[in-house]
Residue frames relative to the residue before (quaternion, step in Angstrom):
aa qw qx qy qz dx dy dz
M 1.0000 0.0000 0.0000 0.0000 0.00 0.00 0.00
F 0.3577 -0.7365 0.5272 0.2274 3.64 -0.95 0.76
K 0.5656 -0.6124 0.4564 0.3112 3.54 -1.15 0.61
R 0.1966 -0.7862 0.5800 0.0830 3.55 -0.86 0.99
R 0.5922 -0.5887 0.3970 0.3810 3.56 -1.18 0.56
I 0.6270 0.5815 -0.3410 0.3904 3.54 1.06 -0.65
E 0.4879 0.6622 -0.4242 0.3788 3.60 1.22 -0.38
E 0.6927 0.4774 -0.2900 0.4562 3.67 0.85 -0.85
E 0.6155 0.5186 -0.3250 0.4966 3.58 1.24 -0.73
L 0.6647 0.4659 -0.3485 0.4686 3.73 0.91 -0.63
K 0.5927 0.5308 -0.3657 0.4829 3.69 1.05 -0.55
N 0.6369 0.4796 -0.3339 0.5028 3.73 0.92 -0.70
W 0.6711 0.4677 -0.3529 0.4542 3.54 0.75 -0.78
K 0.5979 0.5654 -0.3681 0.4328 3.68 0.88 -0.76
I 0.7790 0.3810 -0.2052 0.4537 3.66 0.70 -0.94
S 0.4680 0.7159 -0.3917 0.3391 3.59 1.31 -0.30
T 0.3506 -0.7275 0.5400 0.2370 3.53 -0.86 0.88
I 0.6951 0.3264 -0.2788 0.5767 3.62 1.12 -0.11
R 0.1579 0.8184 -0.5240 0.1753 3.42 0.02 1.24
K 0.0946 -0.7646 0.6366 0.0355 3.52 -0.98 1.01
P 0.6595 -0.4170 0.3759 0.4998 3.67 -1.25 0.07
L 0.3220 -0.7409 0.5675 0.1589 3.52 -1.00 0.83
V 0.0973 -0.7743 0.6207 0.0759 3.74 -0.76 0.87
L 0.2038 -0.7543 0.6218 0.0540 3.41 -0.99 1.18
R 0.0306 -0.8138 0.5792 0.0355 3.58 -0.60 0.92
G 0.2766 0.7629 -0.5578 0.1741 3.53 -1.03 0.55
A 0.6946 -0.4630 0.3882 0.3904 3.35 -1.43 0.30
R 0.5753 -0.5524 0.4305 0.4225 3.65 -1.13 0.30
Q 0.8711 0.1661 -0.1312 0.4431 3.49 -1.42 0.65
V 0.4779 0.6317 -0.4936 0.3592 3.63 0.87 0.92
G 0.7070 -0.5258 0.2634 0.3929 3.60 1.19 0.21
K 0.3367 0.7627 -0.4960 0.2427 3.61 1.28 0.22
T 0.7289 0.4169 -0.2788 0.4660 3.55 0.72 -0.96
S 0.6313 0.5187 -0.3588 0.4512 3.66 0.94 -0.67
T 0.6402 0.5127 -0.3390 0.4609 3.66 1.06 -0.79
V 0.6973 0.4750 -0.3262 0.4264 3.55 0.78 -0.79
R 0.5969 0.5443 -0.3379 0.4829 3.59 1.12 -0.70
K 0.6299 0.5311 -0.3152 0.4709 3.60 0.87 -0.80
F 0.6319 0.5498 -0.2530 0.4842 3.50 0.94 -1.10
A 0.7058 0.4899 -0.2584 0.4416 3.54 0.69 -0.98
A 0.7004 0.4887 -0.2707 0.4442 3.41 1.03 -0.82
E 0.6887 0.4766 -0.2451 0.4883 3.37 1.22 -0.59
N 0.8406 0.2567 -0.0922 0.4680 3.59 1.05 -0.59
F 0.7375 0.3294 -0.2272 0.5440 3.63 1.27 0.11
E 0.5469 -0.6194 0.4768 0.2999 3.45 -1.25 0.54
N 0.7831 0.1338 -0.0298 0.6066 3.58 1.09 -0.96
F 0.0821 -0.7722 0.6284 0.0446 3.46 -1.19 0.57
V 0.1121 -0.7906 0.6019 0.0110 3.52 -0.72 1.08
E 0.0651 -0.8359 0.5450 0.0030 3.62 -0.53 0.95
I 0.0225 -0.7664 0.6419 0.0063 3.68 -0.70 0.89
N 0.1514 -0.7835 0.6008 0.0470 3.50 -0.93 0.95
L 0.2039 -0.8442 0.4884 0.0842 3.62 -0.15 1.32
E 0.5053 0.5723 -0.4696 0.4434 3.54 1.25 0.29
R 0.5933 0.5392 -0.3643 0.4739 3.57 1.10 -0.33
T 0.5104 -0.6983 0.4133 0.2847 3.61 -0.59 1.21
D 0.6868 0.4856 -0.3207 0.4355 3.58 0.80 -1.03
Q 0.6889 0.4513 -0.3325 0.4596 3.65 0.94 -0.67
N 0.6148 0.5524 -0.3479 0.4426 3.52 0.92 -0.87
R 0.6718 0.5298 -0.2958 0.4249 3.62 0.88 -0.88
Y 0.6723 0.5366 -0.2152 0.4623 3.49 1.21 -1.07
F 0.7701 0.3729 -0.2056 0.4749 3.53 0.87 -0.96
R 0.6328 0.5471 -0.3743 0.4002 3.61 0.93 -0.52
Q 0.6049 0.5808 -0.3480 0.4191 3.56 1.27 -0.13
A 0.4896 0.6414 -0.3701 0.4604 3.51 1.60 -0.17
D 0.1032 -0.8235 0.5562 0.0419 3.61 -0.55 1.00
T 0.7155 0.2581 -0.2366 0.6046 3.73 1.24 0.03
V 0.6601 -0.5069 0.4171 0.3652 3.34 -1.47 0.38
E 0.6502 0.5069 -0.3363 0.4552 3.63 0.95 -0.76
E 0.6435 0.5184 -0.3395 0.4493 3.52 0.93 -0.81
F 0.6229 0.5384 -0.3347 0.4584 3.53 0.93 -0.99
I 0.6933 0.4854 -0.2967 0.4424 3.64 0.72 -1.03
K 0.6292 0.5458 -0.3121 0.4571 3.65 1.04 -0.79
R 0.6231 0.5190 -0.2842 0.5115 3.48 1.21 -1.04
A 0.7011 0.4682 -0.2949 0.4498 3.66 0.74 -0.77
E 0.6431 0.4868 -0.3291 0.4911 3.52 0.96 -0.55
Y 0.6310 0.5151 -0.3263 0.4797 3.62 1.00 -0.77
F 0.7033 0.5033 -0.2748 0.4202 3.49 0.70 -1.22
T 0.8047 0.3690 -0.1597 0.4369 3.55 0.87 -1.05
K 0.3331 -0.7757 0.4413 0.3042 3.42 1.48 -0.40
K 0.5530 0.5624 -0.3788 0.4842 3.50 1.23 0.66
V 0.3773 -0.6859 0.5624 0.2663 3.66 -1.17 0.46
I 0.2492 -0.7362 0.6093 0.1572 3.51 -1.01 0.90
L 0.0751 -0.7985 0.5952 -0.0497 3.41 -0.78 1.38
E 0.4452 -0.7126 0.4761 0.2595 3.52 -0.72 1.03
G 0.7607 0.3049 -0.2210 0.5287 3.57 -0.77 0.96
R 0.8021 0.3012 -0.1330 0.4982 3.64 1.13 -0.59
T 0.7376 0.3750 -0.1909 0.5280 3.45 1.37 -0.35
L 0.1906 -0.7514 0.6123 0.1556 3.52 -1.03 0.76
L 0.1873 -0.7737 0.6009 0.0720 3.51 -0.68 1.19
F 0.0507 -0.8186 0.5719 -0.0168 3.57 -0.62 1.15
L 0.1871 -0.7784 0.5991 0.0139 3.45 -0.80 1.28
D 0.0810 -0.8340 0.5449 0.0324 3.63 0.06 1.20
E 0.8402 0.1560 -0.1102 0.5076 3.52 -1.24 0.60
I 0.1033 0.8372 -0.5220 0.1261 3.67 1.08 1.00
Q 0.5415 0.6244 -0.4195 0.3753 3.69 1.08 -0.46
E 0.6454 0.5590 -0.3308 0.4019 3.55 1.13 -0.47
S 0.7658 0.2084 -0.1746 0.5828 3.62 1.19 -0.10
F 0.3053 -0.7643 0.5543 0.1241 3.48 -0.43 1.38
E 0.6040 0.5593 -0.3638 0.4359 3.65 1.08 -0.58
V 0.6797 0.4518 -0.2883 0.5008 3.59 0.91 -0.82
L 0.5976 0.5537 -0.3755 0.4419 3.62 0.99 -0.70
K 0.6508 0.5513 -0.2904 0.4339 3.54 0.91 -0.95
L 0.6347 0.5300 -0.3154 0.4655 3.69 1.21 -0.70
L 0.4860 0.6796 -0.4470 0.3198 3.66 1.02 -0.34
R 0.6514 0.5106 -0.3423 0.4446 3.53 0.90 -0.77
F 0.6942 0.4747 -0.3001 0.4501 3.59 1.00 -0.63
F 0.5142 0.5996 -0.3940 0.4698 3.48 1.26 -0.40
A 0.6563 0.5143 -0.2881 0.4709 3.66 0.87 -0.99
E 0.7394 0.4116 -0.2529 0.4691 3.58 0.83 -0.89
E 0.7808 0.3646 -0.1941 0.4688 3.65 0.87 -0.85
K 0.8148 0.2203 -0.0911 0.5285 3.55 1.08 -0.52
P 0.0527 0.8700 -0.4895 0.0263 3.63 0.97 0.80
N 0.6480 0.5043 -0.3060 0.4819 3.70 1.13 -0.31
L 0.6115 0.5315 -0.3943 0.4337 3.60 1.17 -0.17
H 0.3552 -0.7140 0.5704 0.1967 3.51 -0.97 0.87
L 0.0563 0.8188 -0.5563 0.1299 3.63 -0.53 1.34
I 0.0224 0.7575 -0.6523 -0.0158 3.57 -0.74 0.96
A 0.0941 -0.7423 0.6578 0.0863 3.33 -1.24 0.78
A 0.0812 -0.7961 0.5981 0.0444 3.70 -1.01 0.73
G 0.0789 0.8007 -0.5853 0.1004 3.40 -1.09 0.74
S 0.2456 -0.7187 0.6259 0.1771 3.59 -1.23 0.41
L 0.8240 0.1392 -0.2134 0.5061 3.52 -1.13 0.91
L 0.1727 0.8256 -0.5287 0.0956 3.58 1.09 0.59
E 0.6823 0.5140 -0.3181 0.4112 3.55 0.82 -0.99
A 0.6400 0.5313 -0.3102 0.4604 3.55 1.09 -0.86
K 0.6830 0.4794 -0.2849 0.4717 3.56 0.87 -0.80
M 0.6262 0.5062 -0.2981 0.5126 3.67 1.04 -0.88
Y 0.6976 0.4631 -0.3150 0.4468 3.59 0.71 -0.96
G 0.6186 0.5489 -0.3327 0.4531 3.64 1.05 -0.72
K 0.6836 0.4798 -0.2847 0.4705 3.60 0.99 -0.90
M 0.6798 0.5254 -0.2841 0.4256 3.74 1.08 -0.57
I 0.6830 0.4690 -0.2855 0.4817 3.45 1.18 -0.64
P 0.3529 -0.7536 0.4907 0.2585 3.60 -0.60 1.01
K 0.4232 -0.7513 0.4750 0.1756 3.51 -1.12 0.88
């Protein structure tokens, strides 16, 4: 795998004292997921990946209406413990769950020391479609 410019930005985000969930946007198949996996392997003790494009995972996680409940579900589902400062929580294809997308704000407020990256393609189109009444 070749080095991407974003890798340095991810390292800066990891060590920042003011950290919010990071959202990676981009077209499909450009390497968002591969880059996050590589970054996790090189910089974290633990890596928890949730893919919201998978129907079973989407159904399970969209039912969580608090950050604490989401984390408990993630730990149960993946059989891994999520530790602030040591775990990277990765929410792939987040555009597939508007409910989980809305939780990102609360992660920033309630778990500022948790490293969370969300990635998605066509994010704006999906969000815009949800916001416009039909």
